[in-house]
C-alpha positions in Angstrom: -10.4 -73.6 -10.6 -9.7 -76.4 -13.1 -8.6 -79.6 -11.4 -7.3 -82.6 -13.2 -8.7 -85.9 -12.1 -5.5 -87.6 -11.7 -4.5 -85.2 -9.4 -7.6 -85.7 -7.1 -6.0 -88.2 -4.9 -2.7 -85.8 -4.0 -5.5 -83.0 -3.2 -7.1 -85.4 -1.1 -3.8 -86.3 0.8 -3.2 -82.6 1.3 -6.5 -82.0 2.9 -6.2 -85.3 5.2 -2.8 -83.9 6.2 -4.2 -80.7 7.5 -7.0 -82.6 9.2 -4.3 -84.7 11.0 -2.5 -81.4 11.9 -5.6 -79.8 13.2 -7.8 -82.4 14.6 -6.5 -82.2 18.1 -6.9 -78.5 18.3 -10.5 -78.6 16.9 -11.4 -81.4 19.4 -10.3 -79.0 22.0 -12.1 -76.0 20.6 -15.4 -78.1 20.3 -15.0 -79.1 24.1 -14.7 -75.7 25.1 -17.6 -75.0 23.1 -19.9 -77.4 24.9 -18.8 -75.8 28.1 -19.8 -72.4 26.6 -23.3 -73.9 25.5 -23.7 -75.1 28.9 -23.1 -71.8 30.4 -25.8 -70.0 28.0 -28.0 -72.7 28.9 -28.4 -71.8 32.2 -30.5 -69.2 30.8 -30.3 -66.2 32.8 -29.4 -62.7 31.3 -26.1 -62.8 32.9 -24.8 -66.2 31.7 -26.1 -66.0 28.4 -24.4 -62.5 27.8 -21.3 -64.4 29.2 -21.8 -67.4 26.8 -22.3 -65.6 24.0 -19.3 -63.5 24.2 -17.2 -66.5 25.0 -18.8 -68.4 21.9 -18.1 -65.2 19.6 -14.3 -65.4 21.1 -14.0 -69.0 20.3 -15.2 -68.8 16.8 -12.8 -66.2 16.0 -10.0 -68.1 17.6 -10.8 -71.3 15.6 -10.5 -69.2 12.3 -7.4 -67.6 13.5 -5.4 -70.5 14.4 -6.5 -72.4 11.2 -5.5 -69.7 8.6 -2.4 -68.9 10.6 -1.1 -72.4 11.3 -2.2 -74.4 8.2 -1.2 -71.7 5.7 1.1 -69.1 6.9 3.2 -71.3 8.7 3.7 -73.7 6.0 5.8 -70.9 4.3 7.3 -69.5 7.3 8.4 -73.2 8.4 9.6 -73.8 4.8 7.3 -76.8 4.4 5.7 -75.2 1.4 8.6 -75.6 -0.7 8.9 -79.4 0.0 4.9 -79.7 -0.7 5.6 -78.1 -4.1 8.3 -80.5 -4.7 5.9 -83.5 -4.9 3.8 -84.4 -7.8 1.1 -81.7 -7.4 0.8 -78.3 -9.3 0.6 -75.2 -7.3 -3.0 -74.4 -8.4 -4.1 -78.0 -6.9 -2.0 -77.0 -3.7 -4.1 -73.8 -3.5 -7.3 -75.5 -4.0 -6.6 -78.2 -1.4 -5.8 -75.2 1.1 -9.0 -73.3 0.3 -10.9 -76.7 0.6 -9.3 -77.9 3.8 -9.6 -74.8 5.7 -13.0 -74.0 4.8 -14.0 -77.5 6.1 -12.0 -77.4 9.1 -13.8 -74.1 9.8 -17.4 -74.0 8.8 -18.1 -77.6 10.1 -17.3 -76.6 13.9 -18.7 -73.3 13.1 -22.2 -75.0 11.9 -21.8 -77.3 14.8 -21.7 -74.4 17.5 -24.0 -72.3 15.9 -26.6 -75.1 15.7 -25.8 -75.8 19.3 -26.6 -72.1 20.1 -29.9 -72.3 18.5 -30.8 -75.7 20.2 -30.1 -74.0 23.6 -32.2 -71.0 22.8 -35.4 -73.3 21.7 -34.8 -75.5 24.6 -34.8 -73.1 27.4 -36.4 -70.0 28.6 -34.3 -67.7 26.6 -36.4 -65.6 24.4 -36.6 -66.9 20.7 -36.3 -63.4 19.6 -32.6 -63.3 19.8 -32.4 -66.1 17.2 -31.9 -63.5 14.2 -29.3 -61.4 16.1 -27.3 -64.9 16.9 -27.3 -65.9 13.3 -26.4 -62.3 11.8 -23.6 -62.1 14.1 -22.5 -65.6 13.6 -22.5 -65.1 9.8 -20.5 -61.7 10.0 -18.0 -64.1 11.9 -18.0 -66.6 9.1 -17.7 -63.7 6.6 -14.7 -62.3 8.7 -13.0 -65.6 8.4 -13.2 -65.8 4.6 -11.4 -62.5 4.5 -8.4 -63.4 6.6 -8.3 -66.8 4.9 -8.2 -65.2 1.3 -5.5 -63.1 2.9 -3.6 -65.8 4.1 -4.1 -67.8 0.9 -3.3 -65.1 -1.3 -0.2 -63.3 0.5 0.9 -66.1 2.9 1.8 -63.0 5.3 1.6 -63.2 8.9 1.3 -59.5 9.1 -1.2 -59.0 6.7 -3.2 -61.7 7.8 -3.2 -60.6 11.4 -3.8 -56.8 10.3 -7.0 -58.2 8.5 -8.2 -60.3 11.6 -7.9 -57.2 13.7 -9.8 -54.8 11.5 -12.5 -57.4 11.1 -12.8 -58.1 14.7 -12.8 -54.6 15.6 -15.7 -53.8 13.0 -17.7 -56.8 14.7 -18.3 -54.4 17.7 -19.6 -51.8 15.4 -21.7 -54.2 13.6 -23.4 -55.4 16.7 -24.0 -51.9 18.0 -25.7 -50.9 14.5 -28.0 -53.8 14.3 -29.1 -53.6 18.2 -30.1 -50.1 17.1 -32.2 -51.0 14.3 -35.8 -51.1 15.7 -36.9 -54.1 13.6 -34.2 -55.9 15.3 -34.1 -54.3 18.7 -37.8 -54.6 19.4 -38.0 -58.1 18.6 -35.3 -59.6 20.9 -37.8 -60.3 23.7 -40.4 -61.8 21.7 -41.4 -65.5 22.1 -40.5 -66.2 18.3 -37.9 -65.5 16.0 -38.9 -62.5 13.8 -37.5 -62.6 10.4 -38.5 -59.1 8.9 -37.2 -57.6 5.6 -34.1 -55.5 7.5 -32.8 -58.7 8.9 -33.1 -61.0 6.0 -31.6 -58.2 3.8 -28.6 -58.3 6.3 -28.1 -62.1 6.2 -28.3 -61.9 2.4 -26.0 -59.4 2.1 -23.4 -61.3 4.4 -23.9 -64.6 2.2 -23.3 -62.7 -1.1 -20.2 -61.2 0.5 -18.9 -64.5 1.6 -19.5 -65.8 -2.0 -17.8 -63.2 -3.4 -14.8 -63.3 -1.6 -14.6 -67.2 -1.8 -15.0 -66.6 -5.8 -12.3 -64.0 -6.2 -10.1 -65.9 -3.7 -10.4 -69.0 -6.2 -10.1 -66.9 -9.3 -6.9 -64.9 -8.0 -5.4 -68.4 -6.9 -5.9 -69.8 -10.4 -3.9 -66.9 -11.9 -1.2 -66.7 -9.1 2.2 -68.1 -10.4 4.6 -67.5 -7.6 3.8 -69.6 -4.2 7.1 -69.3 -2.8 
């Protein structure tokens, strides 16, 4: 997506606008994340499973709120026509939305994932669960990219929610499938993280999928002519 240098200032303002609108919600989610990490840090099987479930829910909610509130609702509330009346092209607006939403999600996602890993390596929790945590976390990131792309390309609340529902339902199946893989299941109680060919192949496939989705989103946004 080609961006003119003289439009970068407006793009920065649009990104900052989204940050101002979302920062209180993100801060609240981060507090919830810290509490969840505390539950996981109790280092019992029950507390870790409860904390992991809460963390998965939290990571999904952060992405859902970001996509709906900062993208879909701008069109729904008729904010989008006003923004496009400013000295900014539709493509620049689209780029700003992609950039701001990725930042608003990836930064909290990365902090919370690193927090989970820190809890695991500093408590008696088996380090063998680290690959599982990474695989599930990257899946959630990939799912977010899917409904972010849907929101950016359609501005439809219905389509975006439908993609959220489908990807979240598939998450349960994804966890079941990888837990049944001997290469992962048999190393969950290991003292160290075991990165074998299977786990590396899965995470590589997830990252490739994310890259493809973001590339296609950027490409299709560039070709899009109607944002209203």
